N, C-alpha and C positions, 0 to 999 in steps of 0.2 A: 400639811404637807409631813409626809412619812419622810424619814431619815434613815439612811441605809449604812450600816458598818460594815466596811469591806472586811472579808475574813482574814485572820493574820497569818501571817506567811509560817509555811512549816518547813521545819529543819530535821532532815533524818540524818542522825549519827550512826555510822556504822562500825560497831565494837564498842564493846562494854569492860575495855580495860582502863588504866588509868589516864591515858590521854583523852579518850573518847567520853570519859565520865566528867573530865574537867573542861573540857568543849563545852559539855551540856550545863556543868555548872556556870560557866562563865554567860553564856548565853541566857540564861536563866535569870541572872542578875541583872543582863541589859534589857530584859523583857522583851516584850512586844511580840512575841514569836510561840509557836508551839512546836515544842522540841519532844523529838520519838529517838529512842535508841535500840538499836535491834543488835542483839547478840545471838550468836550460833549455838552458845552452849546452854544449859538448863537454867544457869544463874550469871550474875555480872562478875568481872574478876576473879576469874578461876585462877590465871596464870599469879596475879597479887597475890592471892590467898598462899598458893603452894610456895610461892619465892619466901612469904613470911614465915613458914614454920619451922625454920632454923632461927628466926631471930628477925624481925621486920626492920632492915636496914633504909631508912628513909631518906636520907641525903647524907651532906658530908660538912665539917666543920671547919675544914681548912681554909685557910684564906681565899678570898673570892678569888684573887688574880690568878692563884696557883690550880684553883677548883676550875676555871674555864680551859685550863691546858689540857686538861684530862680528856679533853674531847677530839683531840689531834687535828687533822686537817679539817675538820669541819668547825673547829672552835668559833672562827670567825662569823659563819655563817649564824650558828645558834646562839652567838654571844647575846643579840638584840631580845631573843626569848629570854637567855637566863638572867640579863638586866632586868626585865619588867615581872620576872617571876622566880627568882632564885633560891638558894638555900635556905636562907632568914624567912622569905616568905613562904617557903613549903612548912618550915617548922611553925609559924604563925598561925598558917591554914589548919594544920592538924590540930593544935591546941584550940583554934575554934569549934574543933569536931569534938571537944571534950576530951582529947586524949593527950596527955602529956608527955614529955621527951626529956633524953640525956644524950648525953654525948659520951661516948665509952673510948677506952684508951687511945685505942686508932683512929680517932676524930670522926668516925662514923655516927649518924644519929639514930636512935633508937625509940620505938615508943617504951614508955614505961614498963608496961606490961610482956615487951617485946613480941608482939601478937598484933597480927595482920588484920584478923577478922574482927575486933571491936569497932578498927578504925573504918573499915569495909561498911559495917553495919551502920552506923552513924553516918556516914556518908549517903549511902543509898536512901536512908530513911529522910534526910535533908534534903534531897535531890527530888524525894516521891514529893515531899511537902512544897517544894517550888513548883508544882506541875509538872515535871518532867514523867514523861511515860515510858517506860521499860519493858520492851518486847523481847522474850527469849525464844529459843528454837527458831529464831530466824536466821534463816544461811543466803547471804548475799549471793546471788549468781551472776549480776551483770544488768545489764538495761534493757529495756523490751518499750519499744513505742514512746521513748522518752521518759519512761517511768522505771523507778527502781525494782527489781524481780528479785524476790526472796522466795527459797523452798522452807515451809514449814512443816509439821506434822500433819496439816488440814489440807496440804497441797501447795501449789503456787501462789503468789500473793503478787501484786503490784503495787507499787506507793508513789506518789506523785508528791515531790517536794521541791520546795522553791530553792534551797539550799540542801547540799550533802556536805558531811565530813567523813571522812574515810580513815577510821581507825583499828586497822583490821591487824595492826602487829607485823612482827617478821614471819621467821618460818621456823622457830625453834618451840618445842612442845607443843607438839600439833594436837595431841590428846587434849590440850586446853584450849584450843580453836585458833591458834596461830600455826597456820599450815602454808602460808604462801599462796595461797589458792586465787589471791585477787591478781596476781603478777599477769598471767595471760588476760585477764580483762581489761586491764590498763594499758598493756602493749598493743592489744588489738586497736584500741583508742590512739595510738602514736604517743604514747608517752614513755618517756625516757626513762626507763628502770636499769639500775646498775644489779648485775645478779647478786642474789642474796646468798651468804656464807656465813657459816658459824663463826660467832664471837665469843670470847670468854668461856673457851672449849678445852676438852681435852687433845691429847694426842696419841696416836699410835706410834709404839717403838718396835714392837717385834721380839717381845722377850722368849727367850727359852722356854719350854714346857716344865720344866724343873724350877726355875725361878719365879715363874707365874703363879705354880701350884702352891710354892712356899710363901709368898710374898704379897700376893693380889689383898689389897686391902689395907695394906700396912700404910701409916704415915712417916714421910721423911721430913722431921721437926728441925728446924734451926738450921737451913742450908740456903747456898745462894747458889745464882746461875747467872753466868756470863754467856754472852753472844755478840756477834758482829751485827749491826743493822744494816738498812740499805745504804745507809751514808757511809759505811765503813769502819763507824763509830763502836767501841766496845763499849756494852752497856752492861752494868751488874745489878740486879736484884736481888735481894734475900727475902725469906720466908719459909713456907712450908708446902708440901703438897702430897699426893698418895699415890700410891703405887695402884694401878689398876691390873687386870688380867691381861689387858691387850697394850698396856704403855702408863701415861701419866696423866690426872687431872690434879685440881685443887688451887687454893688462892694464888700462890706464886705461879703457878702454869697459866693461870687466869690472866694475870698481869701482863705476862706475855704473848698473850695468844695471838693479836693481830699483827705484828709484824714477826711472828714464828710463821704462823699461818701464810703470809704472803711471801716469806722465803721460800717455803715449801711449793709453793704455786710457781716461782720464778726458776727453783734449782732442783725440783723432785725430792728434797732433804735438806734437812737444815742440823746442824751439832750442836748443841750447848756443852757448856763445861759446867760440871755441878761440883762447888766447895764443900764438900761433907763436913769440913771443920772452920768454918766461916769465922769463929773467935780465936784461931790460933794463927800464927805466921807459918809461912813455907818452911823456914829455918827450924821453927821447934817441933813441926810434924816431922821433917827429917830426922831432926834428934832423936825424937823418941823412937821412931822405926828402926834406928840404928844401932840403937842399943843393945848390947847382949841380951839373949832371951833365954840361955842356957837350954834347959831340957822341954822348955815350955814351948806349945806350938805357935806359929805366926799370928792365927786366930786369937788365940787366948793373950798372946803378947798385944796385940792390937786392942784387944778389949781391955787390957789393965791400964796400959798405957794412955790409951787415947779415948776411951769408951765406944771406940767401934764396934757395934755388933749389929745382929738382928739384919733388916733390909740396908742398912749401908754397908755391914760386911758382904750380903749379897749381890750388893751392886758391883764392889769391888771385883769380885768372881765373875760377875756378867760380863762386864765391860773392858776388864783387863785381861790379858793374856798370862798363861801361867807363870811366863817368864817375867814379865812386869810386875807380875804380884810378888814374886822373891826376889825382885831387886829393889833395895831400900829407896834408891835414888826415883826409880821410876814409881813405885809404889807411893811413895811422899807427894810425888806430883799428880798421881791419879787420884790420892784424898783432898788436893786442892785444886784440882782441875780434871774432874772424871769426863771424860768425852761421851756423851748420850746422843745417840741419833734420833732425829725425831722424823718419822716417814710420811704421816698424812694428819690430818685434824679430824677428831671425831665426827661424825654423820650430825647435820645441822640439827637433825630434831633431838639430840641428846645437847645440844648447846645451850648456855643460860639466855643468850642471845643472839640475835642475827646483825650481821653487817649488811650494804649494800641497800638498794630499795629506790625509791623514787629521788632522781637527783633534784637538789635542790635549782639547778639551773633550768627546770620545767616549772617552777613556781613563780608566781608575784606574791610575795608573803608567803602564806599556807595554801593558796589557791592556784590550782592548775591552769597554768596559761591557755592550754588547748581545750578547756573544758570549763569555761567560766562557771562560777558557783557551787564547784567541787573544790573541796581542800581536804588536804593531808596534814595527817598529825603522827607523831608516836614512833615506833620503829618502822611503818612503811616507809621512813623518810631513811636517805643515804648517809647514816652517820652510824658511830659505835662509840661505845664508851668502856671502861672498866666495871667491875663492881664496888659496889662501896657507896651507894646511892646516887652515884653519878646518871646511871639508866633511868629511874625514876624521876629524879630530878626533872630531866632534859622530857622525858613524856609528859611530866605535868605543865611543863613550861611551854610545851608545844601546844597542847591542850589549851590553855589560856589563850594563845595568841590565836590559834584557829578560830575559836570562839568569838573574838573580838574582830578579826578579819570577816567572818560571817556575819556578824552584826551589824557591821560597816557596811557590807556589799548589799545586803537587805533592804538598809535603810537609804540608797542611792536609788531603790525603786525598780 
């Protein structure tokens, strides 16, 4: 009597970024299915590689209870995923790939070599060894007759899968594959998708041509910014950012981007106050600007007494009236609380990440309620976080969650 072995279920993972690859690894560890990862680009992890060029920030070593709060309004729904695969698990996973890590002075965690490429190479090798099939230049274009439809260099292709994990990213850095083209494909199936918006982004100010020509590209170091949040509370953050041809960008701006973006959407613009001398009190600054300066120009006086020069001096001229600049009281106030109006976030394709996406209310775990057997991970979900390892950690954690959810769903038959 012959025995017949039933075919193994097929899982299609669409998107070869960190969330999709982690879902593949989790499924491979569970066994009992064939795993195929489809990516529109010529190689997997393109955005992961580019993000790591300036130093691959893997996760963050701050206390876990504080770490979780970085996800804002979505901290509660993300917490179970992070509890299962959080910062310590991320570091252990990296070490398991043969890559050592260290904690920087900012508590950010980096590979010892500060590069993403060795980590990605080791990861892809391990996935191939585990039997994961990687398909490049396969751009998903929806469903056809119950199958997944892909556009490839050889033409259209239909793939039948027993479960599908969507890991297509948000809409930042479209040239690397995250273009948000999946939004209408899910919307036409009745999936509730929050509009995609730029996150960790720069903002337009509308500089004068004179200021932009002189100072674009120059960093503003050791400054603080204060603004009023949506609840009427005054918020202050210290750090640095860069003046661009159109406005501002950089770490301090990115850290504030979500509430500032929302304030602009609600009111048309938002004004922040820049403290150009955060280590000095207002009284000390007033004392210094009020000192007799003899024959020296006011610019020379500010440089000599307060080390205000270059882009900081330019900002004073840009944001203060001539009368305020020459009034010691108003000048001191400008140095400690210089009003800067932000008019619009930069386009989403320039942003480090995106907010919005599939609402968690449309999910059961990571599976779409309306489309059983279809799971969603990473930046396709409606959450956002600041830079500093939070983005990558949550993407990896959601990949683990989806891999486990898909394995359990397949096991139910």
